[in-house]
C-alpha positions in Angstrom: 0.0 0.0 0.0 1.4 3.4 -1.0 1.7 5.9 1.9 0.3 9.3 1.2 2.8 11.9 0.2 3.8 15.0 2.2 1.9 17.2 -0.2 -1.2 15.1 0.3 -0.7 15.1 4.0 -0.5 18.9 4.1 -3.6 19.2 1.9 -5.6 16.9 4.3 -4.3 18.5 7.5 -2.0 15.7 8.6 1.0 17.7 9.7 0.9 20.3 12.5 -1.7 20.8 15.2 -4.7 23.1 15.7 -5.3 22.8 19.4 -3.5 22.4 22.7 -4.5 19.7 25.2 -5.3 21.2 28.6 -6.5 19.0 31.5 -8.1 16.4 29.2 -9.9 18.9 27.0 -8.1 20.7 24.1 -9.2 24.1 23.0 -9.5 24.1 19.2 -9.6 26.7 16.5 -13.4 26.4 16.1 -14.1 26.7 19.8 -15.4 23.2 20.2 -13.4 20.9 22.6 -11.2 18.0 21.7 -12.3 15.1 23.9 -9.3 13.3 25.4 -8.7 10.5 28.0 -9.2 11.3 31.7 -7.3 8.2 32.8 -5.5 5.1 31.6 -6.9 1.7 32.5 -7.3 -1.8 31.1 -9.5 -4.4 32.8 -7.8 -7.4 34.6 -9.2 -10.8 35.4 -12.7 -11.2 36.8 -14.1 -8.4 38.9 -17.1 -6.2 38.1 -17.6 -5.3 34.4 -16.1 -1.9 33.6 -17.6 -0.2 30.6 -15.7 2.2 28.4 -15.9 6.0 29.0 -18.6 7.5 26.8 -17.9 10.6 24.6 -21.0 12.3 23.3 -21.4 14.7 20.4 -22.0 18.3 21.3 -23.8 20.8 19.0 -23.8 18.2 16.2 -20.0 17.6 16.5 -18.0 14.9 18.2 -14.3 16.0 18.3 -11.9 13.4 19.6 -8.1 13.4 20.2 -7.2 9.7 19.6 -3.8 8.5 20.6 -2.6 5.1 19.4 0.2 3.8 21.6 1.8 0.8 23.2 1.4 0.6 26.9 2.1 -1.6 30.0 -1.0 -2.8 31.7 -2.6 -5.8 33.4 -4.6 -8.3 31.4 -6.3 -11.3 33.2 -4.0 -10.7 36.2 -0.8 -10.7 34.0 1.4 -7.8 33.2 1.3 -7.2 29.5 2.4 -4.7 26.8 -0.6 -4.1 24.6 -1.8 -1.5 22.1 -4.3 1.2 23.3 -6.5 4.0 22.2 -6.1 6.8 24.7 -4.7 4.4 27.2 -7.7 2.0 27.4 -8.8 -1.3 26.0 -11.3 -0.9 24.5 -11.1 2.7 23.5 -13.7 5.2 24.5 -17.3 4.7 23.2 -18.4 7.4 20.8 -22.1 8.4 20.9 -23.5 10.4 18.0 -26.7 11.1 16.2 -27.7 11.1 12.5 -26.5 14.2 10.8 -23.5 14.7 13.3 -19.9 15.3 12.2 -17.1 13.2 13.8 -13.7 14.9 13.9 -10.8 12.7 15.0 -7.2 13.9 15.5 -5.3 10.6 15.2 -1.9 10.7 16.8 0.3 7.7 16.0 2.7 6.9 18.8 3.2 3.4 17.6 6.4 2.2 15.8 4.4 1.1 12.8 2.0 2.9 10.4 -1.7 2.9 11.2 -5.0 4.6 10.1 -8.7 4.6 11.1 -11.8 2.8 9.9 -15.3 3.7 11.2 -16.7 0.2 10.7 -20.3 0.2 9.4 -20.8 4.0 9.1 -22.2 5.2 5.8 -19.8 8.0 5.2 -17.5 9.3 2.4 -14.4 7.2 1.6 -12.6 10.1 0.0 -9.8 12.3 1.3 -9.8 12.5 5.1 -13.0 10.4 5.4 -13.2 6.7 5.9 -10.3 6.2 3.5 -8.5 2.8 3.9 -5.7 3.8 1.5 -4.3 6.4 4.0 -1.1 5.5 5.9 -0.4 7.5 9.1 3.3 7.0 9.8 4.9 6.7 13.3 5.0 10.1 15.0 2.5 11.7 12.6 -0.8 13.4 13.3 -3.8 13.3 11.0 -7.2 15.0 11.1 -10.2 12.8 10.0 -13.7 14.0 9.4 -16.7 11.8 9.1 -20.1 13.4 8.1 -23.1 11.2 8.9 -26.1 11.7 6.7 -29.2 13.1 8.3 -31.0 9.8 7.7 -28.2 7.6 8.8 -29.6 4.4 10.5 -29.2 4.1 14.2 -27.2 1.1 15.4 -24.1 -0.4 16.9 -20.8 0.4 15.0 -17.2 0.4 15.9 -13.8 1.9 15.0 -10.4 0.2 14.5 -7.3 0.5 12.3 -7.3 -0.6 8.7 -3.7 -0.2 7.5 -3.4 -3.1 5.1 -0.8 -5.7 6.2 -1.1 -4.8 9.9 -4.8 -4.8 10.5 -4.9 -8.2 12.3 -1.9 -7.4 14.5 -3.2 -4.0 15.6 -6.7 -5.2 16.3 -5.4 -8.3 18.2 -3.1 -6.0 20.2 -6.0 -3.9 21.5 -6.9 -1.1 19.1 -10.7 -1.0 18.9 -13.7 0.9 20.3 -17.5 1.1 20.1 -19.4 3.8 18.1 -23.1 4.1 18.8 -25.5 6.0 16.5 -28.6 7.0 18.5 -32.0 7.6 17.1 -34.3 4.9 18.5 -36.0 5.1 21.9 -36.2 1.9 23.8 -37.2 2.0 27.5 -34.6 0.1 29.5 -33.3 0.0 33.0 -29.7 0.2 31.8 -27.7 0.4 28.5 -24.4 -1.6 28.3 -21.6 -1.8 25.7 -19.9 -5.2 25.6 -16.9 -5.4 23.3 -15.7 -9.0 22.9 -12.1 -9.6 21.8 -9.4 -12.1 22.1 -5.7 -12.1 22.8 -2.6 -14.3 23.3 0.4 -13.3 25.4 3.9 -14.6 25.5 5.6 -15.6 28.8 7.1 -12.1 29.1 3.8 -10.3 28.5 4.1 -9.4 24.8 1.2 -9.8 22.4 1.9 -13.1 20.6 2.6 -12.9 16.9 1.5 -15.6 14.5 2.7 -17.0 11.2 2.2 -19.9 8.8 -0.9 -22.2 9.3 -2.3 -19.9 12.1 -2.4 -17.0 9.7 -4.1 -19.2 7.0 -6.7 -20.4 9.5 -7.1 -17.0 11.1 -5.7 -16.5 14.6 -7.8 -17.0 17.8 -6.5 -15.7 21.1 -6.1 -17.9 24.2 -7.9 -15.2 26.3 -11.4 -14.1 25.4 -12.1 -10.6 26.9 -15.2 -8.5 27.5 -14.3 -4.8 27.6 -10.7 -5.9 28.1 -11.6 -8.1 31.1 -11.4 -11.9 31.4 -14.8 -13.3 32.5 -16.1 -10.2 34.3 -19.1 -10.1 36.7 -22.4 -8.3 35.8 -25.2 -7.7 38.3 -28.9 -6.8 38.0 -32.2 -7.0 39.8 -35.1 -9.2 38.7 -37.6 -7.4 36.4 -35.0 -5.0 35.0 -34.6 -4.9 31.2 -31.2 -4.0 29.9 -30.0 -3.2 26.4 -26.7 -4.9 25.5 -24.8 -3.6 22.5 -22.4 -6.4 21.7 -19.5 -6.1 19.3 -17.4 -9.0 17.9 -14.0 -7.3 17.8 -12.2 -10.7 17.5 -9.7 -11.0 14.7 -11.1 -14.3 13.5 -13.3 -15.9 16.2 -17.0 -16.4 15.6 -19.3 -15.9 18.6 -22.6 -17.8 19.1 -23.9 -15.9 22.1 -26.2 -17.6 24.6 -27.5 -16.5 28.0 -29.4 -19.4 29.7 -32.0 -18.5 32.3 -32.6 -15.0 30.9 -35.0 -13.7 28.2 -33.0 -12.6 25.2 -34.6 -10.5 22.4 -32.9 -9.3 19.3 -33.4 -5.7 18.2 -31.0 -5.9 15.2 -27.6 -7.0 13.7 -25.2 -4.3 12.5 -27.4 -1.4 11.3 -30.3 -3.8 10.5 -33.4 -3.6 12.6 -35.9 -6.4 13.3 -39.5 -5.5 12.6 -40.1 -6.1 16.3 -38.0 -7.5 19.2 -37.6 -11.2 18.5 -37.0 -13.7 21.2 -33.9 -15.8 20.5 -31.9 -18.5 22.3 -28.6 -17.6 20.7 -27.1 -15.1 18.2 -24.3 -15.8 15.7 -21.8 -13.0 15.2 -19.1 -13.4 12.6 -16.0 -11.3 13.2 -17.0 -7.6 12.8 -20.7 -8.2 13.4 -22.6 -6.5 16.2 -25.8 -7.4 18.0 -28.4 -5.1 19.7 -30.0 -7.1 22.4 -32.7 -6.7 25.1 -32.1 -8.8 28.3 -35.1 -9.2 30.6 -33.7 -10.2 34.0 -34.8 -13.2 36.0 -33.4 -14.2 39.4 -30.4 -16.5 39.4 -26.9 -16.7 38.0 -26.3 -17.1 34.3 -23.2 -17.4 32.1 -22.9 -15.3 29.0 -21.4 -18.0 26.7 -20.1 -18.5 23.3 -21.7 -21.8 22.3 -19.2 -22.2 19.5 -19.4 -22.3 15.7 -17.7 -24.7 13.3 -16.2 -22.4 10.7 -14.4 -25.2 8.8 -10.8 -25.7 8.0 -8.3 -26.4 5.2 -7.3 -29.9 4.4 -4.7 -31.4 6.7 -4.7 -28.2 8.8 -8.3 -28.9 9.8 -10.4 -26.6 11.9 -11.2 -28.4 15.1 -11.2 -26.2 18.1 -11.6 -23.0 16.2 -14.4 -20.7 17.5 -15.2 -23.3 20.2 -17.4 -22.8 23.2 -16.5 -20.9 26.4 -17.7 -18.6 29.1 -17.5 -14.8 28.5 -19.0 -13.3 31.6 -21.1 -14.1 34.7 -24.5 -12.4 35.3 -26.0 -12.5 38.8 -29.6 -11.3 39.2 -30.6 -10.8 42.9 -32.6 -8.5 45.1 -36.2 -7.3 45.2 -38.0 -7.5 41.9 -38.6 -4.2 40.2 -41.3 -3.1 37.7 -40.2 -3.7 34.1 -39.9 -0.6 31.8 -42.7 0.1 29.4 -43.4 -1.6 26.1 -40.8 -1.5 23.3 -42.1 0.6 20.4 -41.8 -0.9 16.9 -38.9 0.6 14.9 -39.7 2.8 11.9 -39.9 0.9 8.6 -36.6 -0.1 7.0 -36.1 0.9 3.4 -36.2 -2.2 1.2 -33.7 -2.1 -1.7 -35.8 -4.7 -3.5 -38.1 -1.9 -4.4 -35.4 -0.1 -6.4 -34.2 -1.1 -9.9 -31.0 -3.2 -10.1 -28.5 -1.5 -12.4 -26.1 -4.6 -12.7 -25.5 -8.1 -11.3 -22.0 -9.2 -10.4 -20.4 -12.4 -9.1 -17.5 -12.3 -6.6 -15.7 -15.3 -5.2 -13.3 -15.9 -2.3 -10.3 -17.8 -3.5 -7.7 -19.8 -1.5 -5.2 -21.7 -3.7 -2.0 -23.4 -3.0 1.0 -21.1 -3.3 4.6 -21.7 -4.0 6.7 -22.7 -0.9 9.8 -21.9 -2.9 11.9 -19.0 -1.8 11.9 -16.7 1.2 8.7 -14.8 2.1 6.4 -17.1 0.1 3.1 -18.2 1.6 1.8 -21.7 1.5 -1.5 -20.4 0.1 -2.6 -17.5 -2.1 -5.6 -15.6 -0.8 -7.8 -13.2 -2.7 -11.0 -12.6 -4.6 -11.6 -14.0 -8.1 -8.1 -15.5 -8.2 -6.2 -12.2 -7.5 -4.6 -10.9 -4.3 -5.2 -7.3 -3.3 -3.4 -4.5 -5.2 -4.0 -1.0 -4.0 -3.3 0.4 -7.4 -6.0 -1.7 -9.1 -9.7 -1.1 -9.3 -11.5 -4.5 -9.1 -15.1 -3.3 -9.4 -16.2 -0.1 -11.2 -19.8 0.9 -10.3 -22.0 3.7 -11.2 -22.7 6.1 -8.3 -26.4 6.5 -7.5 -27.4 2.9 -8.4 -28.3 -0.4 -6.7 -26.4 -3.5 -7.7 -27.0 -7.2 -7.0 -23.9 -9.2 -5.9 -23.6 -12.9 -5.6 -20.8 -13.7 -3.2 -19.5 -17.2 -3.6 -17.3 -19.2 -1.2 -15.9 -22.4 -2.9 -13.4 -22.8 0.0 -13.7 -25.3 2.9 -14.1 -22.6 5.6 -16.5 -19.8 6.3 -15.6 -16.3 5.3 -17.3 -13.1 6.6 -17.7 -10.6 3.8 -17.4 -6.9 4.7 -18.0 -3.9 2.4 -16.9 -0.5 3.6 -19.3 2.6 3.6 -22.0 1.2 1.2 -24.8 -0.7 2.9 -25.8 -4.2 1.8 -29.2 -5.9 2.1 -29.1 -9.7 2.4 -31.8 -11.2 0.1 -30.7 -14.8 -0.1 -28.6 -17.2 2.0 -28.2 -20.9 1.7 -30.5 -20.9 -1.4 -33.3 -19.5 0.7 -34.8 -16.0 0.3 -34.5 -13.6 3.2 -38.0 -12.0 3.3 -37.5 -9.2 5.8 -35.1 -6.3 4.9 -31.8 -7.4 6.5 -29.3 -4.6 6.4 -25.7 -5.7 7.0 -22.2 -4.6 6.5 -20.7 -8.0 7.4 -22.3 -11.1 5.9 -21.1 -14.6 6.7 -20.6 -16.7 3.6 -20.6 -20.4 4.6 -18.0 -22.9 3.3 -18.9 -24.0 -0.2 -22.0 -21.8 -0.2 -23.0 -18.4 -1.4 -25.2 -15.4 -0.5 -27.0 -12.8 -2.5 -27.0 -9.1 -1.5 -28.2 -5.8 -2.9 -25.7 -3.0 -2.5 -26.7 0.6 -2.2 -24.4 2.9 -4.1 -26.9 5.8 -4.1 -24.5 8.1 -2.3 -20.8 8.5 -1.3 -18.9 8.3 -4.6 -15.3 7.3 -4.2 -13.0 4.3 -3.8 -13.0 1.9 -1.0 -12.7 -1.9 -0.3 -14.4 -5.2 0.4 -12.6 -8.0 2.2 -12.8 -11.0 4.4 -13.2 -10.0 8.1 -11.0 -12.8 9.2 -8.3 -10.1 9.3 -5.3 -12.4 8.8 -6.9 -13.3 5.5 -7.4 -9.6 4.6 -3.8 -8.8 5.4 -2.7 -11.8 3.3 -4.5 -10.4 0.2 -8.2 -11.4 0.6 -9.4 -7.8 -0.2 -10.4 -5.9 -3.3 -11.2 -2.4 -4.3 -14.4 -0.9 -5.6 -14.9 2.6 -7.0 -18.3 4.4 -7.4 -18.3 7.3 -9.8 
């Protein structure tokens, strides 16, 4: 990937600063504050769940000073050197509304290049927007700007790095945070953000690196964390209804969430909304997916669990043990019963892309083929789309801005792949050969091994160039990504 030039950096506001940080709040040229960390902390093992600090937009603008750095901390009772945003894992939760502007001053204090992706937001991919082709070098500062449309759907989103070649390492190391777009009113006793991630540490507390077969399969950490904590404790009273916004921030691990003994209702996946809250026993989240859940509390102790998902494997490398079951957190519901909040209103109707004309149909296929083992630096497999590995200088799909297209995404490989498209929303219309009747808006769609899905893609706004890729991020870094340009 080509780093941006000094001239481009100057044009986009990368070099130099506009504000001075004072006591956690920076005064900026426009008079609005830069929101910065108040403290540095990472959850340890067990203990009460700690939720990330919340930063809210003010006057239609959220302005954040975001520092990416390596830091000593405690993870699951062990000293570790992890990556942090503003000194915390996860980073702070950003709370905005449709029509808001998000301004982020990203300061790279890492020893490697990075950048920023607002996963799931329907915003411009150009210039200093959600541009995956930017490269923010060590010691540099860059000013991002993300303008949300006035009709942006509410939902659970997140932010993380997307510097090709290092995405998996940086996410695995601790760089991620929640981003909530408000806009729907649901009466609840409490609103929680639960960011699930995983991590492996070496004996001396370094984040473990991976190579070879583990990259080909997609790494899964030995420790599964919730808000940076290992098996934290949650507490509630009977009768309460809580809203849980759950993000699968794992590099490769699938989560099949289950909470025995409690009533679980699904409000939506990604930015998609259910027609009404739907009672479920479990919810499958591929890497990158998010779930918006209602939990109605019943007395007793319950485990929030990953029931496991068989995501397949590759020949002799197999796939046993991947995305297997395990406990994530403990919920204890005790005390006097309280009156439940009022009824949940139905969400507004979701626009159905099937009502719009389709400008073009495309077929896109994940590919994993045996590569040459000859010579240094060669991989055992070649990963890509349609037989080609990612090339930042190549346009793989040229589409007409302002149109809707139908994409068939095929997966002839022997393992599941989550398909993620930046900035342009998808509507799932067929999976496993069966039609999806309700409008299902997604930005990550799991494509089962040796299966396919059919989606409608809305290119009505946000012209520019961006990417689609496998959200098993080791696969993306190894070349399973392609570019798309709308103009």
